[in-house]
Steps between C-alpha positions, in 0.01 A plus 500: 500500500291216625501440876636201685135391540470460116844329472399249767159442323688430170734264681201323663329460170809349339524260790133399472538458118745214580213288633222308310191716433265496795753353745490695826822638648528589862600865580776365732651306203468789274650742752789271570557411129519863392633649831209733534377612851185299568270775631593714208441208257154433658393861415635460140336171430173628637516797263585274208208274585260792511638616172422161337863393456501231771250259646522354853358247727519504889546203719673159441627477149456877464724764363532725189533425135476693170150581393614541136781345282825704507441625141172672614649673804606848383771690687286814470211340677723375780668844533165689504359264766785569740613859398204663344550647156842574345464872419835677499337827629204537739291698261479193276410253779160337499542372857704776663411810295621839624573813310867583503583797734695676240253464227277800392327334205531127457354516147804701393759332723785364281619274774156331532453488120842311460430282811180379324728334245716352764189368694369338178833340419549355847140372513534347159819311593380368846177393346677308234721308740371198690621265775582264225748749361672525845526118513619471150774764530615364830520154346686630200760676734538187697572296198747759364683496836527118479641513151769764584850352516738680726861485382631713778804360681 
């Protein structure tokens, strides 16, 4: 599961995508607009800026904006910036590697060998999805909801 930090990051990115490219958005406006605690949001935005997802400017007229178009912001990149790698078991992790306590030979471990496939599948999916996909699916769901006729009495 992704943490609340990553969920907030994705919400913040969706919010920022609603503004013209390069237009700074104040942290206070973003925090209020997405109901994200401001201090927590500051940490998230700083991490995304360091990861090349956002740009910022301080002072009057400052704020944050997307450094890339939504179709170039991959979910896998955002998740890895905030969570580290996505390995399902620690012996596959590149950022938090540890040998499993119960493992006597990781080269023969069936669990590890199967989890390699799980790891590959998860990484392939999150690396194929973008912020543009989130925006598009959200808009499609919104349009479907508007077109639903409720005949309940």
